[in-house]
All heavy atoms as a GROMACS GRO file, in nm:
protein
  623
    1MET      N    1   0.085  -0.118   0.000
    1MET     CA    2   0.000   0.000   0.000
    1MET      C    3   0.090   0.124   0.000
    1MET      O    4   0.188   0.129   0.072
    1MET     CB    5  -0.090  -0.002   0.124
    1MET     CG    6  -0.182   0.116   0.135
    1MET     SD    7  -0.290   0.118   0.283
    1MET     CE    8  -0.405  -0.010   0.242
    2THR      N    9   0.054   0.223  -0.080
    2THR     CA   10   0.128   0.348  -0.083
    2THR      C   11   0.078   0.442   0.026
    2THR      O   12  -0.030   0.421   0.083
    2THR     CB   13   0.113   0.418  -0.219
    2THR    OG1   14  -0.024   0.459  -0.234
    2THR    CG2   15   0.156   0.328  -0.335
    3VAL      N   16   0.154   0.546   0.053
    3VAL     CA   17   0.113   0.646   0.152
    3VAL      C   18  -0.019   0.708   0.112
    3VAL      O   19  -0.111   0.721   0.194
    3VAL     CB   20   0.221   0.755   0.169
    3VAL    CG1   21   0.171   0.867   0.258
    3VAL    CG2   22   0.350   0.696   0.223
    4LYS      N   23  -0.033   0.743  -0.015
    4LYS     CA   24  -0.156   0.806  -0.063
    4LYS      C   25  -0.275   0.713  -0.045
    4LYS      O   26  -0.381   0.756  -0.002
    4LYS     CB   27  -0.138   0.846  -0.211
    4LYS     CG   28  -0.246   0.941  -0.261
    4LYS     CD   29  -0.361   0.862  -0.307
    4LYS     CE   30  -0.474   0.947  -0.360
    4LYS     NZ   31  -0.590   0.866  -0.384
    5ASP      N   32  -0.256   0.583  -0.076
    5ASP     CA   33  -0.364   0.486  -0.056
    5ASP      C   34  -0.401   0.473   0.092
    5ASP      O   35  -0.519   0.461   0.126
    5ASP     CB   36  -0.324   0.349  -0.111
    5ASP     CG   37  -0.311   0.345  -0.260
    5ASP    OD1   38  -0.373   0.430  -0.329
    5ASP    OD2   39  -0.238   0.258  -0.312
    6ALA      N   40  -0.300   0.476   0.178
    6ALA     CA   41  -0.325   0.465   0.322
    6ALA      C   42  -0.403   0.587   0.372
    6ALA      O   43  -0.494   0.573   0.454
    6ALA     CB   44  -0.193   0.451   0.397
    7VAL      N   45  -0.368   0.706   0.323
    7VAL     CA   46  -0.439   0.828   0.361
    7VAL      C   47  -0.585   0.819   0.318
    7VAL      O   48  -0.677   0.846   0.396
    7VAL     CB   49  -0.370   0.953   0.302
    7VAL    CG1   50  -0.458   1.077   0.315
    7VAL    CG2   51  -0.235   0.976   0.369
    8ALA      N   52  -0.609   0.781   0.194
    8ALA     CA   53  -0.746   0.768   0.143
    8ALA      C   54  -0.824   0.664   0.222
    8ALA      O   55  -0.939   0.687   0.260
    8ALA     CB   56  -0.744   0.732  -0.005
    9ASP      N   57  -0.760   0.552   0.251
    9ASP     CA   58  -0.824   0.446   0.328
    9ASP      C   59  -0.860   0.494   0.468
    9ASP      O   60  -0.969   0.466   0.519
    9ASP     CB   61  -0.731   0.324   0.335
    9ASP     CG   62  -0.796   0.205   0.401
    9ASP    OD1   63  -0.897   0.155   0.348
    9ASP    OD2   64  -0.747   0.162   0.508
   10ARG      N   65  -0.771   0.569   0.530
   10ARG     CA   66  -0.795   0.620   0.666
   10ARG      C   67  -0.912   0.718   0.667
   10ARG      O   68  -0.998   0.710   0.755
   10ARG     CB   69  -0.668   0.687   0.718
   10ARG     CG   70  -0.680   0.745   0.857
   10ARG     CD   71  -0.681   0.641   0.965
   10ARG     NE   72  -0.660   0.705   1.094
   10ARG     CZ   73  -0.737   0.685   1.200
   10ARG    NH1   74  -0.838   0.599   1.195
   10ARG    NH2   75  -0.712   0.748   1.312
   11PHE      N   76  -0.918   0.808   0.571
   11PHE     CA   77  -1.032   0.902   0.568
   11PHE      C   78  -1.163   0.830   0.538
   11PHE      O   79  -1.267   0.863   0.594
   11PHE     CB   80  -1.008   1.017   0.470
   11PHE     CG   81  -0.923   1.126   0.527
   11PHE    CD1   82  -0.799   1.156   0.471
   11PHE    CD2   83  -0.966   1.199   0.636
   11PHE    CE1   84  -0.720   1.256   0.524
   11PHE    CE2   85  -0.886   1.300   0.690
   11PHE     CZ   86  -0.763   1.327   0.635
   12THR      N   87  -1.158   0.731   0.451
   12THR     CA   88  -1.278   0.651   0.423
   12THR      C   89  -1.327   0.582   0.550
   12THR      O   90  -1.446   0.582   0.581
   12THR     CB   91  -1.249   0.548   0.313
   12THR    OG1   92  -1.209   0.618   0.194
   12THR    CG2   93  -1.370   0.462   0.282
   13GLU      N   94  -1.233   0.525   0.624
   13GLU     CA   95  -1.266   0.458   0.751
   13GLU      C   96  -1.325   0.556   0.852
   13GLU      O   97  -1.427   0.526   0.916
   13GLU     CB   98  -1.139   0.394   0.808
   13GLU     CG   99  -1.155   0.337   0.947
   13GLU     CD  100  -1.021   0.295   1.005
   13GLU    OE1  101  -0.927   0.378   1.009
   13GLU    OE2  102  -1.012   0.180   1.048
   14LEU      N  103  -1.264   0.673   0.865
   14LEU     CA  104  -1.314   0.772   0.960
   14LEU      C  105  -1.455   0.819   0.924
   14LEU      O  106  -1.539   0.837   1.013
   14LEU     CB  107  -1.218   0.891   0.967
   14LEU     CG  108  -1.085   0.863   1.036
   14LEU    CD1  109  -0.985   0.977   1.008
   14LEU    CD2  110  -1.105   0.846   1.186
   15CYS      N  111  -1.480   0.838   0.796
   15CYS     CA  112  -1.615   0.878   0.753
   15CYS      C  113  -1.716   0.769   0.784
   15CYS      O  114  -1.826   0.797   0.833
   15CYS     CB  115  -1.616   0.911   0.603
   15CYS     SG  116  -1.539   1.068   0.561
   16ARG      N  117  -1.679   0.646   0.758
   16ARG     CA  118  -1.769   0.534   0.785
   16ARG      C  119  -1.800   0.524   0.935
   16ARG      O  120  -1.917   0.515   0.975
   16ARG     CB  121  -1.707   0.403   0.735
   16ARG     CG  122  -1.796   0.280   0.756
   16ARG     CD  123  -1.731   0.150   0.711
   16ARG     NE  124  -1.592   0.135   0.747
   16ARG     CZ  125  -1.548   0.100   0.868
   16ARG    NH1  126  -1.633   0.078   0.966
   16ARG    NH2  127  -1.419   0.087   0.892
   17VAL      N  128  -1.697   0.531   1.018
   17VAL     CA  129  -1.714   0.519   1.163
   17VAL      C  130  -1.799   0.634   1.218
   17VAL      O  131  -1.884   0.613   1.305
   17VAL     CB  132  -1.576   0.515   1.233
   17VAL    CG1  133  -1.588   0.535   1.382
   17VAL    CG2  134  -1.505   0.384   1.202
   18ARG      N  135  -1.780   0.752   1.163
   18ARG     CA  136  -1.854   0.870   1.212
   18ARG      C  137  -1.989   0.888   1.142
   18ARG      O  138  -2.065   0.978   1.177
   18ARG     CB  139  -1.770   0.995   1.195
   18ARG     CG  140  -1.647   0.991   1.286
   18ARG     CD  141  -1.557   1.106   1.263
   18ARG     NE  142  -1.438   1.095   1.344
   18ARG     CZ  143  -1.382   1.195   1.410
   18ARG    NH1  144  -1.435   1.315   1.403
   18ARG    NH2  145  -1.273   1.177   1.480
   19GLY      N  146  -2.016   0.805   1.043
   19GLY     CA  147  -2.144   0.812   0.974
   19GLY      C  148  -2.162   0.937   0.890
   19GLY      O  149  -2.272   0.991   0.883
   20ILE      N  150  -2.052   0.985   0.830
   20ILE     CA  151  -2.063   1.102   0.745
   20ILE      C  152  -2.022   1.069   0.602
   20ILE      O  153  -1.948   0.974   0.578
   20ILE     CB  154  -1.979   1.222   0.797
   20ILE    CG1  155  -1.829   1.187   0.798
   20ILE    CG2  156  -2.026   1.265   0.934
   20ILE    CD1  157  -1.741   1.306   0.830
   21LYS      N  158  -2.072   1.147   0.511
   21LYS     CA  159  -2.042   1.128   0.369
   21LYS      C  160  -1.927   1.221   0.330
   21LYS      O  161  -1.892   1.314   0.402
   21LYS     CB  162  -2.165   1.157   0.285
   21LYS     CG  163  -2.280   1.062   0.319
   21LYS     CD  164  -2.386   1.067   0.214
   21LYS     CE  165  -2.504   0.978   0.245
   21LYS     NZ  166  -2.476   0.844   0.282
   22VAL      N  167  -1.871   1.196   0.213
   22VAL     CA  168  -1.757   1.274   0.163
   22VAL      C  169  -1.792   1.422   0.155
   22VAL      O  170  -1.712   1.508   0.193
   22VAL     CB  171  -1.711   1.219   0.027
   22VAL    CG1  172  -1.607   1.308  -0.036
   22VAL    CG2  173  -1.659   1.077   0.041
   23ASN      N  174  -1.911   1.455   0.108
   23ASN     CA  175  -1.952   1.596   0.100
   23ASN      C  176  -1.956   1.660   0.238
   23ASN      O  177  -1.922   1.778   0.253
   23ASN     CB  178  -2.089   1.610   0.032
   23ASN     CG  179  -2.082   1.589  -0.117
   23ASN    OD1  180  -1.976   1.596  -0.177
   23ASN    ND2  181  -2.196   1.563  -0.177
   24GLU      N  182  -1.999   1.585   0.339
   24GLU     CA  183  -2.001   1.638   0.475
   24GLU      C  184  -1.860   1.663   0.527
   24GLU      O  185  -1.835   1.764   0.594
   24GLU     CB  186  -2.075   1.542   0.568
   24GLU     CG  187  -2.224   1.531   0.538
   24GLU     CD  188  -2.289   1.420   0.619
   24GLU    OE1  189  -2.287   1.304   0.575
   24GLU    OE2  190  -2.342   1.453   0.728
   25LEU      N  191  -1.768   1.571   0.496
   25LEU     CA  192  -1.629   1.589   0.535
   25LEU      C  193  -1.574   1.717   0.473
   25LEU      O  194  -1.507   1.797   0.540
   25LEU     CB  195  -1.544   1.469   0.493
   25LEU     CG  196  -1.394   1.481   0.516
   25LEU    CD1  197  -1.361   1.504   0.664
   25LEU    CD2  198  -1.323   1.356   0.464
   26ALA      N  199  -1.603   1.738   0.347
   26ALA     CA  200  -1.558   1.859   0.278
   26ALA      C  201  -1.614   1.984   0.346
   26ALA      O  202  -1.540   2.080   0.372
   26ALA     CB  203  -1.598   1.855   0.131
   27CYS      N  204  -1.741   1.983   0.375
   27CYS     CA  205  -1.806   2.098   0.439
   27CYS      C  206  -1.746   2.126   0.576
   27CYS      O  207  -1.715   2.240   0.610
   27CYS     CB  208  -1.956   2.072   0.450
   27CYS     SG  209  -2.049   2.211   0.515
   28LEU      N  210  -1.726   2.021   0.656
   28LEU     CA  211  -1.668   2.036   0.789
   28LEU      C  212  -1.526   2.092   0.782
   28LEU      O  213  -1.480   2.160   0.874
   28LEU     CB  214  -1.664   1.901   0.861
   28LEU     CG  215  -1.796   1.840   0.906
   28LEU    CD1  216  -1.775   1.697   0.952
   28LEU    CD2  217  -1.855   1.924   1.019
   29SER      N  218  -1.456   2.060   0.675
   29SER     CA  219  -1.314   2.093   0.662
   29SER      C  220  -1.287   2.222   0.587
   29SER      O  221  -1.172   2.268   0.584
   29SER     CB  222  -1.243   1.978   0.590
   29SER     OG  223  -1.266   1.857   0.658
   30GLY      N  224  -1.388   2.277   0.523
   30GLY     CA  225  -1.368   2.400   0.448
   30GLY      C  226  -1.293   2.380   0.318
   30GLY      O  227  -1.225   2.470   0.270
   31VAL      N  228  -1.305   2.260   0.261
   31VAL     CA  229  -1.246   2.233   0.130
   31VAL      C  230  -1.358   2.195   0.034
   31VAL      O  231  -1.469   2.161   0.077
   31VAL     CB  232  -1.138   2.121   0.135
   31VAL    CG1  233  -1.024   2.160   0.226
   31VAL    CG2  234  -1.197   1.988   0.177
   32THR      N  235  -1.331   2.199  -0.093
   32THR     CA  236  -1.435   2.164  -0.190
   32THR      C  237  -1.454   2.012  -0.193
   32THR      O  238  -1.358   1.936  -0.169
   32THR     CB  239  -1.397   2.212  -0.331
   32THR    OG1  240  -1.278   2.145  -0.372
   32THR    CG2  241  -1.377   2.363  -0.334
   33PRO      N  242  -1.574   1.967  -0.223
   33PRO     CA  243  -1.596   1.824  -0.239
   33PRO      C  244  -1.503   1.762  -0.344
   33PRO      O  245  -1.456   1.650  -0.326
   33PRO     CB  246  -1.743   1.813  -0.281
   33PRO     CG  247  -1.807   1.933  -0.221
   33PRO     CD  248  -1.702   2.041  -0.232
   34SER      N  249  -1.473   1.838  -0.450
   34SER     CA  250  -1.384   1.784  -0.553
   34SER      C  251  -1.245   1.756  -0.498
   34SER      O  252  -1.179   1.662  -0.541
   34SER     CB  253  -1.378   1.877  -0.674
   34SER     OG  254  -1.320   2.000  -0.639
   35THR      N  255  -1.200   1.835  -0.402
   35THR     CA  256  -1.070   1.810  -0.339
   35THR      C  257  -1.072   1.677  -0.265
   35THR      O  258  -0.978   1.598  -0.275
   35THR     CB  259  -1.034   1.925  -0.241
   35THR    OG1  260  -1.022   2.046  -0.315
   35THR    CG2  261  -0.906   1.897  -0.166
   36VAL      N  262  -1.179   1.651  -0.192
   36VAL     CA  263  -1.189   1.526  -0.116
   36VAL      C  264  -1.202   1.408  -0.212
   36VAL      O  265  -1.132   1.307  -0.195
   36VAL     CB  266  -1.307   1.530  -0.016
   36VAL    CG1  267  -1.315   1.399   0.062
   36VAL    CG2  268  -1.292   1.647   0.079
   37TYR      N  269  -1.287   1.420  -0.312
   37TYR     CA  270  -1.302   1.311  -0.409
   37TYR      C  271  -1.171   1.284  -0.482
   37TYR      O  272  -1.136   1.169  -0.508
   37TYR     CB  273  -1.414   1.340  -0.509
   37TYR     CG  274  -1.552   1.315  -0.452
   37TYR    CD1  275  -1.638   1.421  -0.424
   37TYR    CD2  276  -1.596   1.186  -0.425
   37TYR    CE1  277  -1.764   1.398  -0.371
   37TYR    CE2  278  -1.722   1.163  -0.372
   37TYR     CZ  279  -1.806   1.269  -0.345
   37TYR     OH  280  -1.929   1.246  -0.292
   38SER      N  281  -1.097   1.388  -0.512
   38SER     CA  282  -0.967   1.373  -0.578
   38SER      C  283  -0.871   1.297  -0.488
   38SER      O  284  -0.797   1.209  -0.533
   38SER     CB  285  -0.910   1.510  -0.614
   38SER     OG  286  -0.782   1.496  -0.668
   39MET      N  287  -0.870   1.329  -0.360
   39MET     CA  288  -0.784   1.261  -0.265
   39MET      C  289  -0.820   1.113  -0.253
   39MET      O  290  -0.733   1.028  -0.236
   39MET     CB  291  -0.795   1.331  -0.129
   39MET     CG  292  -0.702   1.278  -0.021
   39MET     SD  293  -0.777   1.157   0.091
   39MET     CE  294  -0.929   1.233   0.139
   40LEU      N  295  -0.946   1.081  -0.266
   40LEU     CA  296  -0.992   0.942  -0.254
   40LEU      C  297  -0.974   0.863  -0.384
   40LEU      O  298  -0.978   0.740  -0.381
   40LEU     CB  299  -1.139   0.939  -0.212
   40LEU     CG  300  -1.171   0.995  -0.074
   40LEU    CD1  301  -1.321   0.998  -0.052
   40LEU    CD2  302  -1.101   0.918   0.036
   41ASP      N  303  -0.954   0.932  -0.494
   41ASP     CA  304  -0.941   0.867  -0.625
   41ASP      C  305  -0.810   0.789  -0.634
   41ASP      O  306  -0.702   0.845  -0.620
   41ASP     CB  307  -0.946   0.974  -0.734
   41ASP     CG  308  -0.949   0.917  -0.874
   41ASP    OD1  309  -0.915   0.799  -0.894
   41ASP    OD2  310  -0.984   0.993  -0.967
   42SER      N  311  -0.819   0.660  -0.658
   42SER     CA  312  -0.701   0.574  -0.662
   42SER      C  313  -0.608   0.607  -0.779
   42SER      O  314  -0.490   0.571  -0.777
   42SER     CB  315  -0.742   0.427  -0.667
   42SER     OG  316  -0.816   0.400  -0.784
   43ARG      N  317  -0.661   0.674  -0.880
   43ARG     CA  318  -0.576   0.712  -0.995
   43ARG      C  319  -0.486   0.831  -0.965
   43ARG      O  320  -0.386   0.851  -1.032
   43ARG     CB  321  -0.663   0.741  -1.118
   43ARG     CG  322  -0.738   0.617  -1.166
   43ARG     CD  323  -0.838   0.654  -1.270
   43ARG     NE  324  -0.938   0.742  -1.206
   43ARG     CZ  325  -1.037   0.802  -1.269
   43ARG    NH1  326  -1.052   0.787  -1.398
   43ARG    NH2  327  -1.124   0.877  -1.205
   44ARG      N  328  -0.523   0.908  -0.865
   44ARG     CA  329  -0.442   1.024  -0.825
   44ARG      C  330  -0.325   0.974  -0.740
   44ARG      O  331  -0.340   0.884  -0.660
   44ARG     CB  332  -0.523   1.124  -0.744
   44ARG     CG  333  -0.638   1.183  -0.818
   44ARG     CD  334  -0.586   1.280  -0.923
   44ARG     NE  335  -0.696   1.337  -0.997
   44ARG     CZ  336  -0.709   1.465  -1.021
   44ARG    NH1  337  -0.621   1.551  -0.976
   44ARG    NH2  338  -0.811   1.507  -1.090
   45ARG      N  339  -0.211   1.036  -0.758
   45ARG     CA  340  -0.092   0.987  -0.692
   45ARG      C  341  -0.059   1.055  -0.561
   45ARG      O  342  -0.009   0.992  -0.469
   45ARG     CB  343   0.027   0.999  -0.785
   45ARG     CG  344   0.100   0.869  -0.793
   45ARG     CD  345   0.216   0.878  -0.886
   45ARG     NE  346   0.333   0.901  -0.804
   45ARG     CZ  347   0.442   0.957  -0.844
   45ARG    NH1  348   0.455   0.997  -0.966
   45ARG    NH2  349   0.542   0.974  -0.765
   46ASP      N  350  -0.081   1.182  -0.551
   46ASP     CA  351  -0.035   1.257  -0.435
   46ASP      C  352  -0.150   1.326  -0.363
   46ASP      O  353  -0.252   1.359  -0.422
   46ASP     CB  354   0.067   1.363  -0.477
   46ASP     CG  355   0.192   1.303  -0.537
   46ASP    OD1  356   0.240   1.203  -0.483
   46ASP    OD2  357   0.239   1.356  -0.639
   47VAL      N  358  -0.126   1.351  -0.236
   47VAL     CA  359  -0.217   1.432  -0.156
   47VAL      C  360  -0.129   1.518  -0.067
   47VAL      O  361  -0.028   1.472  -0.015
   47VAL     CB  362  -0.316   1.345  -0.074
   47VAL    CG1  363  -0.245   1.252   0.021
   47VAL    CG2  364  -0.417   1.430   0.000
   48SER      N  365  -0.164   1.644  -0.052
   48SER     CA  366  -0.079   1.735   0.025
   48SER      C  367  -0.106   1.721   0.174
   48SER      O  368  -0.217   1.690   0.217
   48SER     CB  369  -0.100   1.880  -0.019
   48SER     OG  370  -0.221   1.930   0.032
   49ILE      N  371  -0.002   1.747   0.252
   49ILE     CA  372  -0.017   1.745   0.396
   49ILE      C  373  -0.111   1.856   0.442
   49ILE      O  374  -0.183   1.841   0.541
   49ILE     CB  375   0.120   1.751   0.468
   49ILE    CG1  376   0.106   1.719   0.617
   49ILE    CG2  377   0.186   1.885   0.448
   49ILE    CD1  378   0.066   1.579   0.650
   50THR      N  379  -0.116   1.965   0.367
   50THR     CA  380  -0.208   2.074   0.400
   50THR      C  381  -0.353   2.027   0.388
   50THR      O  382  -0.436   2.057   0.475
   50THR     CB  383  -0.184   2.196   0.308
   50THR    OG1  384  -0.047   2.236   0.321
   50THR    CG2  385  -0.275   2.311   0.342
   51THR      N  386  -0.383   1.951   0.284
   51THR     CA  387  -0.519   1.896   0.268
   51THR      C  388  -0.549   1.798   0.380
   51THR      O  389  -0.658   1.801   0.439
   51THR     CB  390  -0.534   1.827   0.131
   51THR    OG1  391  -0.512   1.924   0.028
   51THR    CG2  392  -0.672   1.765   0.115
   52ILE      N  393  -0.455   1.713   0.414
   52ILE     CA  394  -0.474   1.617   0.523
   52ILE      C  395  -0.503   1.693   0.653
   52ILE      O  396  -0.595   1.658   0.726
   52ILE     CB  397  -0.351   1.526   0.539
   52ILE    CG1  398  -0.335   1.437   0.416
   52ILE    CG2  399  -0.362   1.442   0.666
   52ILE    CD1  400  -0.204   1.361   0.410
   53LYS      N  401  -0.426   1.798   0.679
   53LYS     CA  402  -0.446   1.878   0.801
   53LYS      C  403  -0.584   1.942   0.803
   53LYS      O  404  -0.653   1.940   0.906
   53LYS     CB  405  -0.336   1.986   0.810
   53LYS     CG  406  -0.354   2.086   0.922
   53LYS     CD  407  -0.324   2.026   1.057
   53LYS     CE  408  -0.315   2.133   1.165
   53LYS     NZ  409  -0.429   2.141   1.252
   54LYS      N  410  -0.629   1.999   0.692
   54LYS     CA  411  -0.762   2.060   0.687
   54LYS      C  412  -0.871   1.957   0.714
   54LYS      O  413  -0.967   1.984   0.787
   54LYS     CB  414  -0.785   2.126   0.551
   54LYS     CG  415  -0.707   2.253   0.531
   54LYS     CD  416  -0.731   2.310   0.392
   54LYS     CE  417  -0.650   2.436   0.370
   54LYS     NZ  418  -0.671   2.492   0.235
   55LEU      N  419  -0.857   1.839   0.654
   55LEU     CA  420  -0.957   1.734   0.676
   55LEU      C  421  -0.956   1.686   0.820
   55LEU      O  422  -1.062   1.663   0.880
   55LEU     CB  423  -0.934   1.618   0.579
   55LEU     CG  424  -0.950   1.652   0.430
   55LEU    CD1  425  -0.912   1.532   0.344
   55LEU    CD2  426  -1.091   1.697   0.398
   56CYS      N  427  -0.838   1.674   0.877
   56CYS     CA  428  -0.828   1.636   1.018
   56CYS      C  429  -0.891   1.742   1.108
   56CYS      O  430  -0.961   1.709   1.205
   56CYS     CB  431  -0.682   1.612   1.058
   56CYS     SG  432  -0.614   1.457   0.997
   57ASP      N  433  -0.865   1.870   1.077
   57ASP     CA  434  -0.926   1.978   1.155
   57ASP      C  435  -1.078   1.969   1.149
   57ASP      O  436  -1.146   1.988   1.250
   57ASP     CB  437  -0.881   2.115   1.102
   57ASP     CG  438  -0.736   2.147   1.135
   57ASP    OD1  439  -0.675   2.075   1.219
   57ASP    OD2  440  -0.682   2.243   1.076
   58GLY      N  441  -1.132   1.940   1.032
   58GLY     CA  442  -1.276   1.926   1.017
   58GLY      C  443  -1.333   1.812   1.100
   58GLY      O  444  -1.446   1.818   1.147
   59LEU      N  445  -1.252   1.709   1.121
   59LEU     CA  446  -1.294   1.595   1.202
   59LEU      C  447  -1.255   1.611   1.349
   59LEU      O  448  -1.280   1.522   1.430
   59LEU     CB  449  -1.231   1.466   1.147
   59LEU     CG  450  -1.278   1.423   1.009
   59LEU    CD1  451  -1.193   1.307   0.959
   59LEU    CD2  452  -1.425   1.384   1.011
   60GLU      N  453  -1.193   1.726   1.381
   60GLU     CA  454  -1.141   1.751   1.515
   60GLU      C  455  -1.049   1.638   1.560
   60GLU      O  456  -1.063   1.580   1.667
   60GLU     CB  457  -1.256   1.774   1.614
   60GLU     CG  458  -1.339   1.896   1.579
   60GLU     CD  459  -1.452   1.922   1.675
   60GLU    OE1  460  -1.475   1.841   1.768
   60GLU    OE2  461  -1.520   2.025   1.656
   61LEU      N  462  -0.953   1.610   1.474
   61LEU     CA  463  -0.860   1.498   1.493
   61LEU      C  464  -0.718   1.550   1.475
   61LEU      O  465  -0.688   1.617   1.375
   61LEU     CB  466  -0.891   1.390   1.388
   61LEU     CG  467  -0.817   1.260   1.392
   61LEU    CD1  468  -0.863   1.178   1.512
   61LEU    CD2  469  -0.843   1.182   1.264
   62ALA      N  470  -0.631   1.522   1.570
   62ALA     CA  471  -0.491   1.565   1.560
   62ALA      C  472  -0.420   1.483   1.451
   62ALA      O  473  -0.456   1.366   1.428
   62ALA     CB  474  -0.420   1.545   1.693
   63LEU      N  475  -0.322   1.544   1.386
   63LEU     CA  476  -0.247   1.472   1.282
   63LEU      C  477  -0.183   1.346   1.340
   63LEU      O  478  -0.182   1.241   1.275
   63LEU     CB  479  -0.138   1.561   1.223
   63LEU     CG  480  -0.183   1.661   1.119
   63LEU    CD1  481  -0.068   1.753   1.081
   63LEU    CD2  482  -0.239   1.592   0.996
   64GLY      N  483  -0.130   1.353   1.460
   64GLY     CA  484  -0.069   1.236   1.523
   64GLY      C  485  -0.167   1.123   1.539
   64GLY      O  486  -0.135   1.006   1.516
   65GLU      N  487  -0.289   1.157   1.578
   65GLU     CA  488  -0.393   1.056   1.593
   65GLU      C  489  -0.432   0.998   1.457
   65GLU      O  490  -0.457   0.877   1.444
   65GLU     CB  491  -0.515   1.117   1.661
   65GLU     CG  492  -0.621   1.015   1.698
   65GLU     CD  493  -0.739   1.077   1.773
   65GLU    OE1  494  -0.733   1.196   1.809
   65GLU    OE2  495  -0.837   1.004   1.794
   66PHE      N  496  -0.438   1.084   1.355
   66PHE     CA  497  -0.471   1.037   1.221
   66PHE      C  498  -0.370   0.933   1.173
   66PHE      O  499  -0.407   0.827   1.122
   66PHE     CB  500  -0.474   1.155   1.122
   66PHE     CG  501  -0.498   1.113   0.980
   66PHE    CD1  502  -0.626   1.082   0.936
   66PHE    CD2  503  -0.393   1.102   0.890
   66PHE    CE1  504  -0.649   1.041   0.804
   66PHE    CE2  505  -0.414   1.062   0.759
   66PHE     CZ  506  -0.542   1.031   0.716
   67PHE      N  507  -0.242   0.965   1.191
   67PHE     CA  508  -0.138   0.876   1.142
   67PHE      C  509  -0.109   0.757   1.235
   67PHE      O  510  -0.035   0.667   1.198
   67PHE     CB  511  -0.009   0.954   1.114
   67PHE     CG  512  -0.017   1.037   0.989
   67PHE    CD1  513  -0.020   1.176   0.996
   67PHE    CD2  514  -0.022   0.977   0.864
   67PHE    CE1  515  -0.027   1.253   0.880
   67PHE    CE2  516  -0.030   1.053   0.748
   67PHE     CZ  517  -0.032   1.191   0.757
   68SER      N  518  -0.169   0.756   1.353
   68SER     CA  519  -0.154   0.642   1.445
   68SER      C  520  -0.261   0.538   1.414
   68SER      O  521  -0.349   0.510   1.494
   68SER     CB  522  -0.167   0.688   1.590
   68SER     OG  523  -0.059   0.769   1.626
   69ALA      N  524  -0.250   0.482   1.297
   69ALA     CA  525  -0.347   0.382   1.251
   69ALA      C  526  -0.271   0.270   1.180
   69ALA      O  527  -0.163   0.294   1.124
   69ALA     CB  528  -0.449   0.446   1.157
   70PRO      N  529  -0.325   0.150   1.180
   70PRO     CA  530  -0.257   0.037   1.117
   70PRO      C  531  -0.220   0.057   0.970
   70PRO      O  532  -0.121   0.001   0.924
   70PRO     CB  533  -0.358  -0.078   1.131
   70PRO     CG  534  -0.449  -0.038   1.242
   70PRO     CD  535  -0.452   0.111   1.241
   71GLN      N  536  -0.296   0.140   0.900
   71GLN     CA  537  -0.268   0.163   0.758
   71GLN      C  538  -0.127   0.216   0.735
   71GLN      O  539  -0.069   0.196   0.629
   71GLN     CB  540  -0.366   0.266   0.698
   71GLN     CG  541  -0.507   0.220   0.684
   71GLN     CD  542  -0.592   0.258   0.803
   71GLN    OE1  543  -0.547   0.259   0.917
   71GLN    NE2  544  -0.718   0.286   0.779
   72PHE      N  545  -0.070   0.283   0.834
   72PHE     CA  546   0.060   0.348   0.817
   72PHE      C  547   0.177   0.267   0.873
   72PHE      O  548   0.291   0.312   0.866
   72PHE     CB  549   0.056   0.487   0.881
   72PHE     CG  550  -0.050   0.575   0.822
   72PHE    CD1  551  -0.170   0.596   0.887
   72PHE    CD2  552  -0.033   0.632   0.696
   72PHE    CE1  553  -0.270   0.675   0.830
   72PHE    CE2  554  -0.132   0.710   0.638
   72PHE     CZ  555  -0.250   0.732   0.707
   73ASP      N  556   0.149   0.150   0.928
   73ASP     CA  557   0.255   0.072   0.995
   73ASP      C  558   0.351   0.001   0.901
   73ASP      O  559   0.468  -0.010   0.932
   73ASP     CB  560   0.193  -0.029   1.092
   73ASP     CG  561   0.132   0.038   1.213
   73ASP    OD1  562   0.164   0.157   1.238
   73ASP    OD2  563   0.053  -0.027   1.282
   74ASN      N  564   0.305  -0.047   0.788
   74ASN     CA  565   0.390  -0.126   0.699
   74ASN      C  566   0.380  -0.080   0.556
   74ASN      O  567   0.355  -0.161   0.465
   74ASN     CB  568   0.353  -0.275   0.709
   74ASN     CG  569   0.380  -0.330   0.847
   74ASN    OD1  570   0.491  -0.324   0.896
   74ASN    ND2  571   0.276  -0.382   0.912
   75LEU      N  572   0.403   0.047   0.532
   75LEU     CA  573   0.392   0.101   0.398
   75LEU      C  574   0.512   0.061   0.312
   75LEU      O  575   0.623   0.042   0.364
   75LEU     CB  576   0.384   0.254   0.404
   75LEU     CG  577   0.258   0.310   0.469
   75LEU    CD1  578   0.267   0.461   0.479
   75LEU    CD2  579   0.134   0.271   0.392
   76GLU      N  580   0.487   0.053   0.184
   76GLU     CA  581   0.593   0.024   0.088
   76GLU      C  582   0.688   0.144   0.080
   76GLU      O  583   0.647   0.257   0.099
   76GLU     CB  584   0.533   0.003  -0.052
   76GLU     CG  585   0.431  -0.105  -0.062
   76GLU     CD  586   0.352  -0.100  -0.193
   76GLU    OE1  587   0.386  -0.017  -0.280
   76GLU    OE2  588   0.258  -0.177  -0.205
   77GLN      N  589   0.813   0.115   0.051
   77GLN     CA  590   0.908   0.223   0.026
   77GLN      C  591   0.874   0.283  -0.111
   77GLN      O  592   0.852   0.210  -0.207
   77GLN     CB  593   1.051   0.172   0.024
   77GLN     CG  594   1.153   0.281   0.005
   77GLN     CD  595   1.295   0.230   0.011
   77GLN    OE1  596   1.319   0.111   0.014
   77GLN    NE2  597   1.389   0.321   0.011
   78GLU      N  598   0.869   0.415  -0.115
   78GLU     CA  599   0.832   0.482  -0.240
   78GLU      C  600   0.953   0.551  -0.297
   78GLU      O  601   0.998   0.652  -0.246
   78GLU     CB  602   0.718   0.580  -0.215
   78GLU     CG  603   0.591   0.508  -0.171
   78GLU     CD  604   0.471   0.599  -0.164
   78GLU    OE1  605   0.460   0.691  -0.248
   78GLU    OE2  606   0.387   0.576  -0.076
   79ILE      N  607   1.006   0.494  -0.404
   79ILE     CA  608   1.121   0.551  -0.472
   79ILE      C  609   1.076   0.600  -0.608
   79ILE      O  610   1.008   0.528  -0.682
   79ILE     CB  611   1.232   0.445  -0.489
   79ILE    CG1  612   1.277   0.396  -0.352
   79ILE    CG2  613   1.348   0.504  -0.569
   79ILE    CD1  614   1.375   0.282  -0.358
   80GLN      N  615   1.115   0.721  -0.641
   80GLN     CA  616   1.070   0.776  -0.769
   80GLN      C  617   1.186   0.815  -0.854
   80GLN      O  618   1.277   0.869  -0.826
   80GLN     CB  619   0.978   0.894  -0.743
   80GLN     CG  620   0.868   0.847  -0.654
   80GLN     CD  621   0.742   0.923  -0.674
   80GLN    OE1  622   0.719   0.984  -0.777
   80GLN    NE2  623   0.657   0.917  -0.577
   0.00000   0.00000   0.00000
């Protein structure tokens, strides 16, 4: 799993657990729905830490708590 895939997976999981939809996450975070959908799109390669921070702020979740999830424990090395 790549870092980007892990980030998308984690936000999907958080939305499911909290019972909110992608549009609601966008609204809570002050970003456009297209930004969130783009981040979740498996064809997209990168997501900015600024976007992650905004989404975490919308969920009232610290970045440390966001990244303290199993998705981030065994990521592939990404060499470009």
